[in-house]
Every structure is written in C-alpha cells, then in structure tokens.
ChimeraX commands (.cxc) that place a marker at each C-alpha (Angstrom):
marker #1 position -16.60,-23.07,-7.34 radius 0.5
marker #1 position -14.15,-20.10,-7.61 radius 0.5
marker #1 position -10.78,-20.88,-8.97 radius 0.5
marker #1 position -9.61,-17.51,-7.75 radius 0.5
marker #1 position -11.38,-17.50,-4.54 radius 0.5
marker #1 position -10.24,-20.96,-3.54 radius 0.5
marker #1 position -6.54,-20.06,-3.71 radius 0.5
marker #1 position -5.27,-18.98,-0.19 radius 0.5
marker #1 position -2.94,-15.69,-0.03 radius 0.5
marker #1 position 0.39,-16.23,1.82 radius 0.5
marker #1 position 1.45,-13.39,3.82 radius 0.5
marker #1 position 4.87,-12.51,3.46 radius 0.5
marker #1 position 7.24,-11.80,6.44 radius 0.5
marker #1 position 7.27,-7.86,7.43 radius 0.5
marker #1 position 3.89,-7.30,6.52 radius 0.5
marker #1 position 1.00,-7.18,9.22 radius 0.5
marker #1 position -2.51,-8.22,8.40 radius 0.5
marker #1 position -5.45,-7.58,10.85 radius 0.5
marker #1 position -9.43,-8.02,10.88 radius 0.5
marker #1 position -11.18,-5.21,12.15 radius 0.5
marker #1 position -14.79,-4.45,11.76 radius 0.5
marker #1 position -15.70,-6.05,8.68 radius 0.5
marker #1 position -12.47,-4.69,6.67 radius 0.5
marker #1 position -8.88,-6.06,6.35 radius 0.5
marker #1 position -5.67,-3.85,7.12 radius 0.5
marker #1 position -2.31,-4.58,5.87 radius 0.5
marker #1 position 0.80,-2.54,6.71 radius 0.5
marker #1 position 4.19,-3.61,5.50 radius 0.5
marker #1 position 7.68,-1.49,4.33 radius 0.5
marker #1 position 6.10,-0.47,1.26 radius 0.5
marker #1 position 3.24,0.92,2.71 radius 0.5
marker #1 position -0.16,0.40,4.11 radius 0.5
marker #1 position -3.98,0.07,2.81 radius 0.5
marker #1 position -7.41,-0.72,4.06 radius 0.5
marker #1 position -9.96,-3.14,2.21 radius 0.5
marker #1 position -13.95,-3.27,3.24 radius 0.5
marker #1 position -15.30,-6.40,3.05 radius 0.5
marker #1 position -18.54,-7.22,1.32 radius 0.5
marker #1 position -20.96,-8.94,3.67 radius 0.5
marker #1 position -21.51,-11.77,1.43 radius 0.5
marker #1 position -17.46,-12.93,2.05 radius 0.5
marker #1 position -16.03,-13.88,5.26 radius 0.5
marker #1 position -11.99,-14.04,5.89 radius 0.5
marker #1 position -9.81,-15.58,8.01 radius 0.5
marker #1 position -5.98,-15.71,8.84 radius 0.5
marker #1 position -4.66,-18.56,10.71 radius 0.5
marker #1 position -0.78,-19.76,10.57 radius 0.5
marker #1 position 0.40,-16.38,7.94 radius 0.5
marker #1 position -2.26,-17.54,5.33 radius 0.5
marker #1 position -5.55,-15.78,4.76 radius 0.5
marker #1 position -7.97,-17.47,3.41 radius 0.5
marker #1 position -11.49,-16.14,1.72 radius 0.5
marker #1 position -15.02,-17.97,1.85 radius 0.5
marker #1 position -18.18,-17.14,0.79 radius 0.5
marker #1 position -21.29,-17.10,3.15 radius 0.5
marker #1 position -24.12,-19.09,1.49 radius 0.5
marker #1 position -24.35,-20.29,-2.14 radius 0.5
marker #1 position -25.78,-17.05,-3.39 radius 0.5
marker #1 position -24.82,-15.76,-6.64 radius 0.5
marker #1 position -23.67,-12.58,-5.51 radius 0.5
marker #1 position -21.37,-14.20,-2.75 radius 0.5
marker #1 position -19.87,-16.51,-5.62 radius 0.5
marker #1 position -19.50,-13.46,-7.60 radius 0.5
marker #1 position -17.77,-11.48,-4.95 radius 0.5
marker #1 position -15.56,-14.43,-3.49 radius 0.5
marker #1 position -12.98,-14.33,-6.50 radius 0.5
marker #1 position -13.09,-10.44,-6.62 radius 0.5
marker #1 position -12.36,-10.13,-3.15 radius 0.5
marker #1 position -9.50,-12.30,-2.84 radius 0.5
marker #1 position -7.92,-10.60,-5.72 radius 0.5
marker #1 position -8.09,-7.30,-4.02 radius 0.5
marker #1 position -6.80,-8.73,-0.74 radius 0.5
marker #1 position -4.20,-10.04,-2.58 radius 0.5
marker #1 position -3.25,-6.85,-4.17 radius 0.5
marker #1 position -3.46,-4.95,-0.96 radius 0.5
marker #1 position -1.05,-7.36,0.93 radius 0.5
marker #1 position 1.53,-7.51,-2.50 radius 0.5
marker #1 position 1.79,-3.55,-2.47 radius 0.5
marker #1 position 1.93,-3.60,1.41 radius 0.5
marker #1 position 5.29,-5.47,0.80 radius 0.5
marker #1 position 6.60,-4.09,-2.57 radius 0.5
marker #1 position 5.09,-1.37,-4.71 radius 0.5
marker #1 position 2.93,-1.37,-8.22 radius 0.5
marker #1 position 4.85,0.19,-11.15 radius 0.5
marker #1 position 3.32,1.47,-14.56 radius 0.5
marker #1 position 5.66,2.94,-16.94 radius 0.5
marker #1 position 4.94,5.30,-19.64 radius 0.5
marker #1 position 6.67,5.78,-22.91 radius 0.5
marker #1 position 6.35,9.65,-24.49 radius 0.5
marker #1 position 6.71,9.35,-28.11 radius 0.5
marker #1 position 6.99,12.73,-30.51 radius 0.5
marker #1 position 9.26,15.40,-31.66 radius 0.5
marker #1 position 9.48,17.88,-28.97 radius 0.5
marker #1 position 7.36,15.78,-26.65 radius 0.5
marker #1 position 8.86,15.28,-22.97 radius 0.5
marker #1 position 7.39,15.18,-19.31 radius 0.5
marker #1 position 9.30,16.55,-16.30 radius 0.5
marker #1 position 8.51,16.29,-12.75 radius 0.5
marker #1 position 8.28,19.23,-10.47 radius 0.5
marker #1 position 7.62,18.56,-6.58 radius 0.5
marker #1 position 3.90,17.44,-6.79 radius 0.5
marker #1 position 3.33,18.23,-10.39 radius 0.5
marker #1 position 3.97,16.32,-13.70 radius 0.5
marker #1 position 4.82,19.25,-16.24 radius 0.5
marker #1 position 3.86,17.72,-19.97 radius 0.5
marker #1 position 5.06,19.11,-23.31 radius 0.5
marker #1 position 3.10,17.19,-25.96 radius 0.5
marker #1 position 2.14,19.17,-28.52 radius 0.5
marker #1 position -0.46,21.27,-27.47 radius 0.5
marker #1 position 0.29,25.43,-27.28 radius 0.5
marker #1 position 0.56,24.85,-23.88 radius 0.5
marker #1 position 2.11,23.11,-20.87 radius 0.5
marker #1 position -0.33,20.30,-19.37 radius 0.5
marker #1 position 0.35,20.35,-15.20 radius 0.5
marker #1 position -1.30,17.04,-13.64 radius 0.5
marker #1 position -1.23,17.37,-9.96 radius 0.5
marker #1 position 0.13,13.80,-8.53 radius 0.5
marker #1 position -2.24,12.63,-5.55 radius 0.5
marker #1 position -0.92,11.27,-2.35 radius 0.5
marker #1 position 0.66,7.62,-2.32 radius 0.5
marker #1 position 1.99,7.68,-5.70 radius 0.5
marker #1 position 5.42,8.59,-6.93 radius 0.5
marker #1 position 6.06,9.78,-10.43 radius 0.5
marker #1 position 9.61,9.69,-11.51 radius 0.5
marker #1 position 11.32,10.67,-14.92 radius 0.5
marker #1 position 14.94,9.68,-15.21 radius 0.5
marker #1 position 14.58,10.71,-19.31 radius 0.5
marker #1 position 12.45,13.27,-20.89 radius 0.5
marker #1 position 10.57,10.50,-22.66 radius 0.5
marker #1 position 9.67,8.27,-19.76 radius 0.5
marker #1 position 7.59,8.35,-16.86 radius 0.5
marker #1 position 7.43,5.48,-14.13 radius 0.5
marker #1 position 4.84,5.40,-11.54 radius 0.5
marker #1 position 4.79,3.70,-8.48 radius 0.5
marker #1 position 2.68,3.43,-5.28 radius 0.5
marker #1 position 1.29,0.45,-2.99 radius 0.5
marker #1 position -2.13,0.50,-4.23 radius 0.5
marker #1 position -2.55,-1.22,-7.67 radius 0.5
marker #1 position -5.85,0.93,-8.86 radius 0.5
marker #1 position -4.57,4.02,-8.00 radius 0.5
marker #1 position -1.44,3.49,-9.85 radius 0.5
marker #1 position -3.29,2.23,-12.87 radius 0.5
marker #1 position -5.47,5.03,-12.45 radius 0.5
marker #1 position -2.73,8.03,-12.55 radius 0.5
marker #1 position -1.05,6.11,-15.37 radius 0.5
marker #1 position -4.54,6.16,-17.23 radius 0.5
marker #1 position -5.21,9.71,-16.84 radius 0.5
marker #1 position -1.59,10.59,-17.86 radius 0.5
marker #1 position -1.97,8.58,-20.90 radius 0.5
marker #1 position -5.26,10.33,-22.06 radius 0.5
marker #1 position -3.72,13.58,-22.04 radius 0.5
marker #1 position -2.43,12.52,-25.32 radius 0.5
marker #1 position -3.59,9.16,-26.57 radius 0.5
marker #1 position -1.35,7.46,-29.58 radius 0.5
marker #1 position -2.00,8.42,-32.85 radius 0.5
marker #1 position -2.70,5.42,-35.23 radius 0.5
marker #1 position -0.81,7.42,-38.22 radius 0.5
marker #1 position 2.33,8.71,-36.76 radius 0.5
marker #1 position 2.35,6.93,-33.48 radius 0.5
marker #1 position 3.12,9.98,-31.20 radius 0.5
marker #1 position 1.89,10.33,-27.78 radius 0.5
marker #1 position 1.97,8.35,-24.38 radius 0.5
marker #1 position 1.52,4.95,-24.61 radius 0.5
marker #1 position 2.45,2.28,-21.68 radius 0.5
marker #1 position 5.87,0.65,-22.12 radius 0.5
marker #1 position 5.61,-2.32,-24.46 radius 0.5
marker #1 position 2.08,-1.37,-26.08 radius 0.5
marker #1 position 1.94,-1.85,-29.47 radius 0.5
marker #1 position 0.08,0.77,-31.69 radius 0.5
marker #1 position -1.48,-0.51,-34.72 radius 0.5
marker #1 position -0.40,1.70,-37.76 radius 0.5
marker #1 position -2.84,2.86,-40.33 radius 0.5
marker #1 position -2.05,3.55,-44.05 radius 0.5
marker #1 position -2.01,7.21,-44.60 radius 0.5
marker #1 position -4.25,9.29,-47.43 radius 0.5
marker #1 position -3.54,7.99,-50.96 radius 0.5
marker #1 position -2.81,10.32,-53.84 radius 0.5
marker link #1:1,2 radius 0.2
marker link #1:2,3 radius 0.2
marker link #1:3,4 radius 0.2
marker link #1:4,5 radius 0.2
marker link #1:5,6 radius 0.2
marker link #1:6,7 radius 0.2
marker link #1:7,8 radius 0.2
marker link #1:8,9 radius 0.2
marker link #1:9,10 radius 0.2
marker link #1:10,11 radius 0.2
marker link #1:11,12 radius 0.2
marker link #1:12,13 radius 0.2
marker link #1:13,14 radius 0.2
marker link #1:14,15 radius 0.2
marker link #1:15,16 radius 0.2
marker link #1:16,17 radius 0.2
marker link #1:17,18 radius 0.2
marker link #1:18,19 radius 0.2
marker link #1:19,20 radius 0.2
marker link #1:20,21 radius 0.2
marker link #1:21,22 radius 0.2
marker link #1:22,23 radius 0.2
marker link #1:23,24 radius 0.2
marker link #1:24,25 radius 0.2
marker link #1:25,26 radius 0.2
marker link #1:26,27 radius 0.2
marker link #1:27,28 radius 0.2
marker link #1:28,29 radius 0.2
marker link #1:29,30 radius 0.2
marker link #1:30,31 radius 0.2
marker link #1:31,32 radius 0.2
marker link #1:32,33 radius 0.2
marker link #1:33,34 radius 0.2
marker link #1:34,35 radius 0.2
marker link #1:35,36 radius 0.2
marker link #1:36,37 radius 0.2
marker link #1:37,38 radius 0.2
marker link #1:38,39 radius 0.2
marker link #1:39,40 radius 0.2
marker link #1:40,41 radius 0.2
marker link #1:41,42 radius 0.2
marker link #1:42,43 radius 0.2
marker link #1:43,44 radius 0.2
marker link #1:44,45 radius 0.2
marker link #1:45,46 radius 0.2
marker link #1:46,47 radius 0.2
marker link #1:47,48 radius 0.2
marker link #1:48,49 radius 0.2
marker link #1:49,50 radius 0.2
marker link #1:50,51 radius 0.2
marker link #1:51,52 radius 0.2
marker link #1:52,53 radius 0.2
marker link #1:53,54 radius 0.2
marker link #1:54,55 radius 0.2
marker link #1:55,56 radius 0.2
marker link #1:56,57 radius 0.2
marker link #1:57,58 radius 0.2
marker link #1:58,59 radius 0.2
marker link #1:59,60 radius 0.2
marker link #1:60,61 radius 0.2
marker link #1:61,62 radius 0.2
marker link #1:62,63 radius 0.2
marker link #1:63,64 radius 0.2
marker link #1:64,65 radius 0.2
marker link #1:65,66 radius 0.2
marker link #1:66,67 radius 0.2
marker link #1:67,68 radius 0.2
marker link #1:68,69 radius 0.2
marker link #1:69,70 radius 0.2
marker link #1:70,71 radius 0.2
marker link #1:71,72 radius 0.2
marker link #1:72,73 radius 0.2
marker link #1:73,74 radius 0.2
marker link #1:74,75 radius 0.2
marker link #1:75,76 radius 0.2
marker link #1:76,77 radius 0.2
marker link #1:77,78 radius 0.2
marker link #1:78,79 radius 0.2
marker link #1:79,80 radius 0.2
marker link #1:80,81 radius 0.2
marker link #1:81,82 radius 0.2
marker link #1:82,83 radius 0.2
marker link #1:83,84 radius 0.2
marker link #1:84,85 radius 0.2
marker link #1:85,86 radius 0.2
marker link #1:86,87 radius 0.2
marker link #1:87,88 radius 0.2
marker link #1:88,89 radius 0.2
marker link #1:89,90 radius 0.2
marker link #1:90,91 radius 0.2
marker link #1:91,92 radius 0.2
marker link #1:92,93 radius 0.2
marker link #1:93,94 radius 0.2
marker link #1:94,95 radius 0.2
marker link #1:95,96 radius 0.2
marker link #1:96,97 radius 0.2
marker link #1:97,98 radius 0.2
marker link #1:98,99 radius 0.2
marker link #1:99,100 radius 0.2
marker link #1:100,101 radius 0.2
marker link #1:101,102 radius 0.2
marker link #1:102,103 radius 0.2
marker link #1:103,104 radius 0.2
marker link #1:104,105 radius 0.2
marker link #1:105,106 radius 0.2
marker link #1:106,107 radius 0.2
marker link #1:107,108 radius 0.2
marker link #1:108,109 radius 0.2
marker link #1:109,110 radius 0.2
marker link #1:110,111 radius 0.2
marker link #1:111,112 radius 0.2
marker link #1:112,113 radius 0.2
marker link #1:113,114 radius 0.2
marker link #1:114,115 radius 0.2
marker link #1:115,116 radius 0.2
marker link #1:116,117 radius 0.2
marker link #1:117,118 radius 0.2
marker link #1:118,119 radius 0.2
marker link #1:119,120 radius 0.2
marker link #1:120,121 radius 0.2
marker link #1:121,122 radius 0.2
marker link #1:122,123 radius 0.2
marker link #1:123,124 radius 0.2
marker link #1:124,125 radius 0.2
marker link #1:125,126 radius 0.2
marker link #1:126,127 radius 0.2
marker link #1:127,128 radius 0.2
marker link #1:128,129 radius 0.2
marker link #1:129,130 radius 0.2
marker link #1:130,131 radius 0.2
marker link #1:131,132 radius 0.2
marker link #1:132,133 radius 0.2
marker link #1:133,134 radius 0.2
marker link #1:134,135 radius 0.2
marker link #1:135,136 radius 0.2
marker link #1:136,137 radius 0.2
marker link #1:137,138 radius 0.2
marker link #1:138,139 radius 0.2
marker link #1:139,140 radius 0.2
marker link #1:140,141 radius 0.2
marker link #1:141,142 radius 0.2
marker link #1:142,143 radius 0.2
marker link #1:143,144 radius 0.2
marker link #1:144,145 radius 0.2
marker link #1:145,146 radius 0.2
marker link #1:146,147 radius 0.2
marker link #1:147,148 radius 0.2
marker link #1:148,149 radius 0.2
marker link #1:149,150 radius 0.2
marker link #1:150,151 radius 0.2
marker link #1:151,152 radius 0.2
marker link #1:152,153 radius 0.2
marker link #1:153,154 radius 0.2
marker link #1:154,155 radius 0.2
marker link #1:155,156 radius 0.2
marker link #1:156,157 radius 0.2
marker link #1:157,158 radius 0.2
marker link #1:158,159 radius 0.2
marker link #1:159,160 radius 0.2
marker link #1:160,161 radius 0.2
marker link #1:161,162 radius 0.2
marker link #1:162,163 radius 0.2
marker link #1:163,164 radius 0.2
marker link #1:164,165 radius 0.2
marker link #1:165,166 radius 0.2
marker link #1:166,167 radius 0.2
marker link #1:167,168 radius 0.2
marker link #1:168,169 radius 0.2
marker link #1:169,170 radius 0.2
marker link #1:170,171 radius 0.2
marker link #1:171,172 radius 0.2
marker link #1:172,173 radius 0.2
marker link #1:173,174 radius 0.2
marker link #1:174,175 radius 0.2
marker link #1:175,176 radius 0.2
marker link #1:176,177 radius 0.2
view
C-alpha cells in the first residue's frame, strides 16, 4: 500500500478544484493549472478533501497512485501560493540582470548569455549575484532553475558558477608542485 497515495489532500480556502473529463483543474489566487489523470487512478472530491485511489491491484496502478497524489498536491499548492527557487551567482565579474522577458547573464564567457523566460514563470534579481525564480507550476520552476544553472555549473576547484541557494560545492585540491 502506498504511503504517499493513501494520504488525502486538503483543498485550501480560495482554491477551486474541478474534475473534468479525466483531468483535474485547480484555480486559485496564485495561478491555475491542469493535470491529466492516468487511467489506472481514480480521484474523488468530498467536503474539501481530494482522495486518490488506484483502480485495481496491478503494478502500474500502484506505481501511479503515489505519483498522481504528489503531482495533484503540487498542483493545488501552486494554485494557492507560488513555488520558489533561488540561485546564487558566484565569481569575479559574474552577474545577472532581468530585462523584460529575458535574463542576461555575464558569467565569464566572451559574450553575454541571454535566456528567454517562459510563460507562467517570473524571475527577479534583487542583487546582481542572486536570481529568484517563482511560479505556480513546480516542475516548470525547477526546469527553469536547472536550465539557468546549466549555463555555468559550479567549478569544484574555485567554486565559481551558478548554484542553488544553500548548495554545498565539494572543493577539490588544486595541482601540486
């Protein structure tokens, strides 16, 4: 029995959740989203609580039970409040600036790296060495953060690059004489 899937999801006040043709749609103050349900899982809404149950005892139904519950919980929480990832830019002369729908990164290359911000995600830069990515979709926020980090992954010798807030970079010893 799934430990994650068996837990019910409480719908916060201000969030409207609807079941429509094999999909769950959530709308709240922070945004709206939609999740298409797999055939092996059934969802019911009663008294402000959403429950996920598997259809049958098959292996695939048990696998998707907890996954579907986790994705629905993120959908509902994202409609209520934004998810957020923070990136730190470390290095001499390394900085970022948000210009409209683009992020301009100066990260040690001979040119400026420009990244187009996708719909549903906002990027803010309060300091030149910090980026805050937020949005209602957990997966999309994480994907944008990973794509920005991939432009200059932290170096293990000097620890320069773009890293998540609080990420520990294991330092390596340099060349010996």
